[in-house]
N, C-alpha and C positions, 0 to 999 in steps of 0.2 A: 163487801168483797170477800170471796171465799178464802179460807186459810189454805196455804200450800201444804201438801203432804211432806213428810220429812225428806223423801227422796227427790222432791222437786224444789226444795229450799236451796238458796245459794249457800255454798260452803266456802270456807277459807282453808288454807293449809293447816291451821291449828286444829281443824276438825277432821283431819285425815291421818291415817296411820299406814305405814309401810312395813309389812311383815315378811321378813326374808327367811325362807325355810331351806334354801339350797346353800351349799358351802360358798364362802367368799374368801377363804384363806387357803394357801397351798397346803398347810398342815391338815386342815379339815378335809380337803380334797383327797389327799393321799390316804388319810384314815378311811374315808368312805370308799375309796377305790379298793381297799383291802377287805371290805365287807359287802360284797354284792348281795348277800342275803338280807342286809339291813337297809341299804341305800342303792339308788340307781342312777342319779344324775351324773356322778363321776364316771361310772361304768358306761353310761350312754355316750358321754363325750368320747371315751376311748373307743367304743364300738364304731362310732360314726367317723372316726379319724384313724382307724387301725392301720398301723404301719409295722410290717414284719421286722422284728428285732429292735424296735424302738424301746427305749427305757422309760420309766415312769416320769423322768424329768422332761421328756419330750411332751408328754400329755399335760404336765404341770404348766409348761410354757403356753400350750394352747388354752388351757383353762384361764391363765392369768390375763389373756387378751380380753376376755369378757369380764372376769372378776374385778380387774382394776377399774373398768368403766362403771361397774355396779357399785363398787366401794366409793368411787368419787361422787356418783349421783346420790348415794345415801348421805354422804357428808353435806352435799350442797342443799338437799331438800330439808335437812335438819335446820339449817340456817334460815330457811324460808318458813319454818314453823311446823313441819311434819314431824310426828313421833315415829321414829324408826326403831324397830326391834329386830335384831339378827338372831340366828339360831332358834327360830320359832318352832315351838312344840304345838301339838294339837290343842292342848289346854290354853296355851298363850293366845291362840287364834280366838277361842271363845271369849277370853277376857277383853281382847281388843274390840271384838264386834259389839260387846256390851258397853263400851266406852266411847266409841267413835262413830260418826255418821258414815264415814267412808273408810274401808280397809282394803288395801291392795296386797294381795298375797303373791309373793314370788316363790313359786314352787315348780315341781317337775312332774309331768304326767308320764306314766309307763303303761303301754298296752300289754296286758298280761295274758299268757296262754294258760290253758287248763292242763293239769296233770291228773292222772287217774284218781288220785286221792282227793281231788276237789269234787268228785262226784259222790256226794254224801249218801244218796239213796238212788241207786241205779234203777232198781225195779220200779220205784215210785215215779221216777222221771220218765221212764219208758211208758208207764201206764198213762200219764198225762199227755205224752206226745201222741200216743195211739188214739186217745179220746179226742184230742184237738178241739176242746170246747171254746177256745177263744181264737181270735184272729192271729194273735201273737203265737200261741201254741201251734196253730196250724202251719204258720210260716216256718217256725223252727223245725217242725216235723218234716215238712217238704224238703227243707235244706239238708237235714240229717239223712233222709232217705236218698236224696240226690247224691250224697257223698258215699253212703254205705247202704245200698238198696235192700239188703236182707237184715239189717240190724233190728228194726222194730218188729218185724214178723217173727224173728227167732228169739226175741228177748225173753220170752217165757219158756223156751224149750229147756228140758232138763239137761241137755248136753252143754248149754251155755253156762260157763262158770262166772261167778260174780266179778272176778278180776278182769276177765276177758271183756265182759260187758262194760265195765268202767273204762277200760282202755279204748274200746271202740267208740263209746260215747264221747270221751275226751277228744279223740282224734276228729270225730265228726263235728263237734261243736267248735273246735279250733279252726276247722275249715270254714265254717259258717262265719265266725267272728272275724277271721282274718280278712275276708272279703268286705265285711262291714267296716272294720277298722281302717281299711285302705282308703275309704271315702273321707276319713278325717286326716289323712296324711297327704293326699294328692290334691292338686288343683283340678278344676273341672275338666281341663284338657288332658289330664293324665289319669282319669278315673278308670278302674278296672271294668271289664265287661260284666254286666249284671246277670246275664243268663236268664233262665226261665223260672228260677226259684222264687224271686221276689221282685216287686217293683222297687224303683229307686227309693221312694219314701219308706217302704217297709224295710228295705235293706239297711237303711241308716239306723233303724231301731234294733237290728240284730247284733248289737254290741254285747260284750260279756256282761256289762253292768245291767243292761235291760233284761238279758236272759236270766241273770241271777234274781232280779226282782220279779220276773214272771213265774219263776219256779221257786218260791221261798222255801228255805230249809233243805232244798235238794242239791244245791250247788254252793260250794264254799265261796265266800267273798274274795275277790282278787284284790291285792294290795297295789294300788295304782298311783297314789298321791304321796309325794315325798314331803315329809316334815323332818325337822332336825332330830326327832326321837324315833325315826324309822318310817318305812312305807306304811301307808294307811289305806283302808278301803274307802270307797266313795260313801258307803253307809256310815262309816265313822265320822267322816267330814260333815256329812249332812246333819248328824246328831250333835256335832260340835257347834253348829250355828244356834244361837239362843232363840228360844221360842219367842215369836213376836218381833224379831229383828226386822226393822223397816228401813234400814239404810241401804247402802250400796256396797256390794262385795265385788271388787275388781280382780278378775282372774285373767286379764289380758296379757300377762307375762308368760303364759304357757299355752299348750294345746289343751283347751279347757271346756269345750262344748258339752262333752258327756258329763263331766262333773257339774258344770253350771246348770244344765237342765235338771239334774237330780236335785240340786239345792233349791232351785226355783219351784220344783214340783212340791216340795215339802215346806217351803217358806215363801208362799206367794206374795207376801207383803213387801218383800225386798226386791231390789234390782240386782241382777247378776250380769256384769259385763264379762264377755268371754270371747275366746278366739276359736275358730274352727281348725286352724292349722298352727303348727309350731312357729315360734318367732325367736330368733337368737337373743340372748340376754343383753348383749352389747348393743343391740338395735332397740329393744323395747325399753330399757332403762332410761336412755336419753329422751325418749318420747314421754315417759312418765314425768321427767323433770320439766318438760315443756308444759304439760298439763298443770303442774303445781305452780309454775311461774305465771301461767295464765290466771289461775285462781288467786294468786298473791296480788296481781295487778288489779283484778276486778272479780270479786267473789261471784260465782254463778253455780247453777246445778252441776254437779260433777259430771253427770252423763253428757251434758252439753259441751263442757270443756274437753272431755275425752273424745267426743265425736269430731272435734276440730283437728285432732292430731292422729287419731286412730284410723288405720287403713286396712287392717287384716280382719 
């Protein structure tokens, strides 16, 4: 009889860890709300529920509706055997992945826009876009030209100043990525029109993360993943996963397909469970508890247990 791989082995709650990187207390929420340069979950909640003239207490009340559910689930799964760590830093994630077969990361994903300063080498980027030696480069070049038809043809003109070029590139790339990112925010029935720039499959790839990876060293990494020690780039999270990790990383508590695909590409031995769309914390955390209760009653591969309750 063949031996099961680690990711197909039955697991019990004692082999699972829950890593919470988002705030769970009102004090931390208010602290994060005052530091939009460092954190985004709190600010995102405020943006999504913006009410003119509302005080911070109004947003704390909204936050508490999800936070109290999350706190209760954390306490309940501890009694079932799960190791729960709150205030998780990126280094904590590495340690948990080294110790447990299954780690569920409760984090927040932010779709980031480019600013001119993110264009590290404007002339080098334009050269690669003009050459278009790969399918990805050609798709980005078409999309950039669709938004700014004269950008690439005038990129080497003496009259074009570096700052102007960076500003135009940032604006064009933001237009490209905004259309791609919308595919990860909307259901199939509300997807934006694709236009003639790219097929649906290619448009899904025109995210900021994939564009950064396709033009290494030319575009600064966007900080999209929230940890308790600040927003982190996808590349930083990928590097935080231990080499040879063959367990399961559960990212189904947030909008995580872009992050999950990047992790899987660099760590093919592991399984990454991910969501295409966002799911509210007060909805996802009780589903996590159901998965753990299922494993407590009868150990099974985590992916199988997750599939019995996961619908997004």
